[in-house]
VOFI-146392 format. One record per residue (C-alpha): residue in three letters; x, y, z; residue number from 0. Coordinates in steps of 0.05 Angstrom, whole numbers, plus 32768, in hexadecimal, padded with zeros to 4 digits. Example, Ala and Ser with C-alpha at 12.3 -4.5 7.8 and 13.67 -1.06 7.14 Angstrom:
<sites>
<site aa="ALA" px="80F6" py="7FA6" pz="809C" i="0"/>
<site aa="SER" px="8111" py="7FEB" pz="808F" i="1"/>
</sites>
This chain:
<sites>
<site aa="UNK" px="802A" py="80DD" pz="7EA7" i="0"/>
<site aa="UNK" px="802F" py="811A" pz="7E7B" i="1"/>
<site aa="UNK" px="8061" py="8121" pz="7E43" i="2"/>
<site aa="UNK" px="808A" py="8160" pz="7E35" i="3"/>
<site aa="UNK" px="806A" py="8169" pz="7DF2" i="4"/>
<site aa="UNK" px="8032" py="819A" pz="7DE4" i="5"/>
<site aa="UNK" px="7FF3" py="8183" pz="7DC1" i="6"/>
<site aa="UNK" px="7FB0" py="81A2" pz="7DB1" i="7"/>
<site aa="UNK" px="7F6C" py="8183" pz="7DB9" i="8"/>
<site aa="UNK" px="7F38" py="81A5" pz="7D8D" i="9"/>
<site aa="UNK" px="7EF2" py="819D" pz="7DAB" i="10"/>
<site aa="UNK" px="7EAD" py="81A1" pz="7D90" i="11"/>
<site aa="UNK" px="7E76" py="81A7" pz="7DC4" i="12"/>
<site aa="UNK" px="7E36" py="818B" pz="7DA6" i="13"/>
<site aa="UNK" px="7E3F" py="8141" pz="7D97" i="14"/>
<site aa="UNK" px="7E7C" py="813D" pz="7DC4" i="15"/>
<site aa="UNK" px="7E6B" py="815D" pz="7E07" i="16"/>
<site aa="UNK" px="7E20" py="8162" pz="7DFC" i="17"/>
<site aa="UNK" px="7DF2" py="8132" pz="7DD8" i="18"/>
<site aa="UNK" px="7DAB" py="811A" pz="7DD2" i="19"/>
<site aa="UNK" px="7DBD" py="80E1" pz="7E02" i="20"/>
<site aa="UNK" px="7DD4" py="8111" pz="7E38" i="21"/>
<site aa="UNK" px="7D9B" py="8141" pz="7E2E" i="22"/>
<site aa="UNK" px="7D67" py="8109" pz="7E2F" i="23"/>
<site aa="UNK" px="7D84" py="80E9" pz="7E6E" i="24"/>
<site aa="UNK" px="7D87" py="812D" pz="7E92" i="25"/>
<site aa="UNK" px="7D3D" py="8139" pz="7E84" i="26"/>
<site aa="UNK" px="7D47" py="8184" pz="7E82" i="27"/>
<site aa="UNK" px="7D0E" py="81B3" pz="7E74" i="28"/>
<site aa="UNK" px="7D3E" py="81E1" pz="7E4E" i="29"/>
<site aa="UNK" px="7D3B" py="81C9" pz="7E05" i="30"/>
<site aa="UNK" px="7D82" py="81DA" pz="7DF0" i="31"/>
<site aa="UNK" px="7DBA" py="81A9" pz="7DFF" i="32"/>
<site aa="UNK" px="7DDF" py="81C8" pz="7E39" i="33"/>
<site aa="UNK" px="7DF8" py="8192" pz="7E67" i="34"/>
<site aa="UNK" px="7E3E" py="8176" pz="7E5D" i="35"/>
<site aa="UNK" px="7E46" py="812A" pz="7E5D" i="36"/>
<site aa="UNK" px="7E6E" py="8118" pz="7E9B" i="37"/>
<site aa="UNK" px="7E8E" py="80DD" pz="7E77" i="38"/>
<site aa="UNK" px="7EA7" py="810B" pz="7E3F" i="39"/>
<site aa="UNK" px="7EC1" py="813C" pz="7E74" i="40"/>
<site aa="UNK" px="7EE5" py="8103" pz="7E99" i="41"/>
<site aa="UNK" px="7F05" py="80EB" pz="7E58" i="42"/>
<site aa="UNK" px="7F1E" py="8130" pz="7E47" i="43"/>
<site aa="UNK" px="7F39" py="8136" pz="7E8E" i="44"/>
<site aa="UNK" px="7F5D" py="80F3" pz="7E83" i="45"/>
<site aa="UNK" px="7F7D" py="8110" pz="7E44" i="46"/>
<site aa="UNK" px="7F90" py="814F" pz="7E6B" i="47"/>
<site aa="UNK" px="7FAF" py="8125" pz="7EA3" i="48"/>
<site aa="UNK" px="7FD5" py="80F7" pz="7E75" i="49"/>
<site aa="UNK" px="7FF0" py="8126" pz="7E3F" i="50"/>
<site aa="UNK" px="800B" py="816D" pz="7E3A" i="51"/>
<site aa="UNK" px="7FCF" py="8189" pz="7E16" i="52"/>
<site aa="UNK" px="7FA7" py="81C8" pz="7E0E" i="53"/>
<site aa="UNK" px="7F5F" py="81CB" pz="7DF6" i="54"/>
<site aa="UNK" px="7F41" py="81F7" pz="7DC0" i="55"/>
<site aa="UNK" px="7EF7" py="81FF" pz="7DB0" i="56"/>
<site aa="UNK" px="7EE1" py="81F4" pz="7D69" i="57"/>
<site aa="UNK" px="7E96" py="81F2" pz="7D77" i="58"/>
<site aa="UNK" px="7E65" py="8223" pz="7D59" i="59"/>
<site aa="UNK" px="7E57" py="8235" pz="7DA2" i="60"/>
<site aa="UNK" px="7E96" py="825F" pz="7D9E" i="61"/>
<site aa="UNK" px="7E7D" py="828A" pz="7D64" i="62"/>
<site aa="UNK" px="7E6D" py="82D2" pz="7D74" i="63"/>
<site aa="UNK" px="7E92" py="82CD" pz="7DB7" i="64"/>
<site aa="UNK" px="7ECB" py="82FF" pz="7DBD" i="65"/>
<site aa="UNK" px="7F0A" py="82D6" pz="7DC8" i="66"/>
<site aa="UNK" px="7F2D" py="8313" pz="7DE7" i="67"/>
<site aa="UNK" px="7EF7" py="8320" pz="7E1A" i="68"/>
<site aa="UNK" px="7F0C" py="8308" pz="7E60" i="69"/>
<site aa="UNK" px="7EC2" py="8303" pz="7E71" i="70"/>
<site aa="UNK" px="7EB5" py="82D4" pz="7E36" i="71"/>
<site aa="UNK" px="7EF3" py="82AB" pz="7E47" i="72"/>
<site aa="UNK" px="7EDA" py="82A6" pz="7E8F" i="73"/>
<site aa="UNK" px="7E96" py="828F" pz="7E76" i="74"/>
<site aa="UNK" px="7EB4" py="8258" pz="7E4C" i="75"/>
<site aa="UNK" px="7EE4" py="8241" pz="7E82" i="76"/>
<site aa="UNK" px="7EAB" py="8242" pz="7EB5" i="77"/>
<site aa="UNK" px="7E7C" py="8219" pz="7E89" i="78"/>
<site aa="UNK" px="7EB1" py="81E4" pz="7E82" i="79"/>
<site aa="UNK" px="7ECC" py="81E9" pz="7EC9" i="80"/>
<site aa="UNK" px="7E87" py="81E4" pz="7EE8" i="81"/>
<site aa="UNK" px="7E7F" py="81A3" pz="7EC2" i="82"/>
<site aa="UNK" px="7EBF" py="8187" pz="7EE2" i="83"/>
<site aa="UNK" px="7EED" py="8194" pz="7EA7" i="84"/>
<site aa="UNK" px="7F35" py="819F" pz="7EBE" i="85"/>
<site aa="UNK" px="7F56" py="81AB" pz="7E7B" i="86"/>
<site aa="UNK" px="7F7F" py="81E7" pz="7E69" i="87"/>
<site aa="UNK" px="7F66" py="8212" pz="7E2F" i="88"/>
<site aa="UNK" px="7F98" py="822C" pz="7DFD" i="89"/>
<site aa="UNK" px="7FA1" py="8276" pz="7DEE" i="90"/>
<site aa="UNK" px="7F78" py="8286" pz="7DC7" i="91"/>
<site aa="UNK" px="7F44" py="8256" pz="7DE2" i="92"/>
<site aa="UNK" px="7F1E" py="8250" pz="7DA0" i="93"/>
<site aa="UNK" px="7F2C" py="8249" pz="7D57" i="94"/>
<site aa="UNK" px="7F21" py="8287" pz="7D2C" i="95"/>
<site aa="UNK" px="7F26" py="82B7" pz="7D66" i="96"/>
<site aa="UNK" px="7F1F" py="82F2" pz="7D37" i="97"/>
<site aa="UNK" px="7EDC" py="82D7" pz="7D1C" i="98"/>
<site aa="UNK" px="7EF4" py="82D9" pz="7CD4" i="99"/>
<site aa="UNK" px="7EC6" py="829F" pz="7CC1" i="100"/>
<site aa="UNK" px="7E8D" py="82D1" pz="7CB7" i="101"/>
<site aa="UNK" px="7EAE" py="82ED" pz="7C78" i="102"/>
<site aa="UNK" px="7ECD" py="82AD" pz="7C5D" i="103"/>
<site aa="UNK" px="7E8F" py="8289" pz="7C42" i="104"/>
<site aa="UNK" px="7E71" py="8245" pz="7C4E" i="105"/>
<site aa="UNK" px="7EAE" py="821E" pz="7C35" i="106"/>
<site aa="UNK" px="7ED8" py="8239" pz="7C70" i="107"/>
<site aa="UNK" px="7EC9" py="8207" pz="7CA7" i="108"/>
<site aa="UNK" px="7EE7" py="81E9" pz="7CE6" i="109"/>
<site aa="UNK" px="7F1E" py="81C6" pz="7CC0" i="110"/>
<site aa="UNK" px="7F35" py="8209" pz="7CA4" i="111"/>
<site aa="UNK" px="7F2F" py="8229" pz="7CE8" i="112"/>
<site aa="UNK" px="7F5C" py="81F4" pz="7D07" i="113"/>
<site aa="UNK" px="7F8E" py="81FA" pz="7CCE" i="114"/>
<site aa="UNK" px="7F91" py="8246" pz="7CD8" i="115"/>
<site aa="UNK" px="7F94" py="823F" pz="7D24" i="116"/>
<site aa="UNK" px="7FD0" py="8210" pz="7D1F" i="117"/>
<site aa="UNK" px="7FF4" py="823F" pz="7CEF" i="118"/>
<site aa="UNK" px="7FE4" py="827F" pz="7D16" i="119"/>
<site aa="UNK" px="7FE5" py="826B" pz="7D5F" i="120"/>
<site aa="UNK" px="8003" py="8225" pz="7D67" i="121"/>
<site aa="UNK" px="8044" py="8220" pz="7D40" i="122"/>
<site aa="UNK" px="8063" py="8200" pz="7D7F" i="123"/>
<site aa="UNK" px="802F" py="81C8" pz="7D81" i="124"/>
<site aa="UNK" px="8048" py="8183" pz="7D71" i="125"/>
<site aa="UNK" px="8005" py="8163" pz="7D60" i="126"/>
<site aa="UNK" px="7FBA" py="8166" pz="7D6C" i="127"/>
<site aa="UNK" px="7F7A" py="813F" pz="7D70" i="128"/>
<site aa="UNK" px="7F33" py="8155" pz="7D5D" i="129"/>
<site aa="UNK" px="7EF2" py="8140" pz="7D7F" i="130"/>
<site aa="UNK" px="7EB6" py="8150" pz="7D54" i="131"/>
<site aa="UNK" px="7E76" py="812D" pz="7D3F" i="132"/>
<site aa="UNK" px="7E7E" py="8147" pz="7CF8" i="133"/>
<site aa="UNK" px="7EB5" py="813F" pz="7CC6" i="134"/>
<site aa="UNK" px="7EC6" py="8181" pz="7CA5" i="135"/>
<site aa="UNK" px="7EF8" py="8160" pz="7C76" i="136"/>
<site aa="UNK" px="7F2C" py="8166" pz="7CAD" i="137"/>
<site aa="UNK" px="7F5C" py="8134" pz="7C8D" i="138"/>
<site aa="UNK" px="7F5A" py="8156" pz="7C49" i="139"/>
<site aa="UNK" px="7F64" py="819C" pz="7C65" i="140"/>
<site aa="UNK" px="7F95" py="818B" pz="7C9D" i="141"/>
<site aa="UNK" px="7FBB" py="8154" pz="7C7A" i="142"/>
<site aa="UNK" px="7FB4" py="8120" pz="7CB1" i="143"/>
<site aa="UNK" px="7F7F" py="80F6" pz="7CD2" i="144"/>
<site aa="UNK" px="7F75" py="810F" pz="7D19" i="145"/>
<site aa="UNK" px="7F29" py="810F" pz="7D1F" i="146"/>
<site aa="UNK" px="7F05" py="80E9" pz="7D54" i="147"/>
<site aa="UNK" px="7EC0" py="80EB" pz="7D36" i="148"/>
<site aa="UNK" px="7E8D" py="80E6" pz="7D6E" i="149"/>
<site aa="UNK" px="7E43" py="80D5" pz="7D69" i="150"/>
<site aa="UNK" px="7E14" py="8111" pz="7D62" i="151"/>
<site aa="UNK" px="7DDD" py="80ED" pz="7D89" i="152"/>
<site aa="UNK" px="7E07" py="80CA" pz="7DBE" i="153"/>
<site aa="UNK" px="7E45" py="80F5" pz="7DC4" i="154"/>
<site aa="UNK" px="7E88" py="80D9" pz="7DD9" i="155"/>
<site aa="UNK" px="7E85" py="808E" pz="7DE0" i="156"/>
<site aa="UNK" px="7EB7" py="8058" pz="7DF5" i="157"/>
<site aa="UNK" px="7EC9" py="8049" pz="7DAC" i="158"/>
<site aa="UNK" px="7EDB" py="8093" pz="7DA3" i="159"/>
<site aa="UNK" px="7F07" py="8091" pz="7DE0" i="160"/>
<site aa="UNK" px="7F2B" py="8055" pz="7DC5" i="161"/>
<site aa="UNK" px="7F33" py="8078" pz="7D81" i="162"/>
<site aa="UNK" px="7F51" py="80B4" pz="7DA5" i="163"/>
<site aa="UNK" px="7F81" py="8087" pz="7DCA" i="164"/>
<site aa="UNK" px="7F97" py="8067" pz="7D88" i="165"/>
<site aa="UNK" px="7FA2" py="80AC" pz="7D68" i="166"/>
<site aa="UNK" px="7FC8" py="80C4" pz="7DA6" i="167"/>
<site aa="UNK" px="7FF2" py="8085" pz="7DA9" i="168"/>
<site aa="UNK" px="8005" py="8088" pz="7D5F" i="169"/>
<site aa="UNK" px="8019" py="80D1" pz="7D68" i="170"/>
<site aa="UNK" px="8044" py="80C0" pz="7DA4" i="171"/>
<site aa="UNK" px="8067" py="8086" pz="7D80" i="172"/>
<site aa="UNK" px="8075" py="80B1" pz="7D43" i="173"/>
<site aa="UNK" px="8099" py="80E2" pz="7D70" i="174"/>
<site aa="UNK" px="80C3" py="80AE" pz="7D94" i="175"/>
</sites>
């Protein structure tokens, strides 16, 4: 059952949807991780089905892809959709859609991109959750702990799903 509130889910790809575990099990001849973990996809679909959410990419996979290009947007939606993902992407579908990170130096990272995205494109959003296998000082930059830190080798695991459920539940109870 979905709520009437709007939330964002910020998604990394490597270490969340792709991992060494998935790549090894797939036995692909292509060396780069490219297959999405069906369990991670199913879990994101569960979030989509249960809550009023939109998804935003924070992965480096998004860099150098024109956020205004309908062809690029189609490619991203197709990559996820062909993996069984049913979630709705926000508009814009990625953080830093203007690619300003190039000129901001190495201290400007995903946490800053999320902060700026929330300020520039998501003032109506009630809350958010972040799935990433790295911690870019999210709590320090964003002021709250919303990171579900996945495993870079194994991706999204059961314990991460439970952590996401705890974060989502605490957010819901704070709003009640």
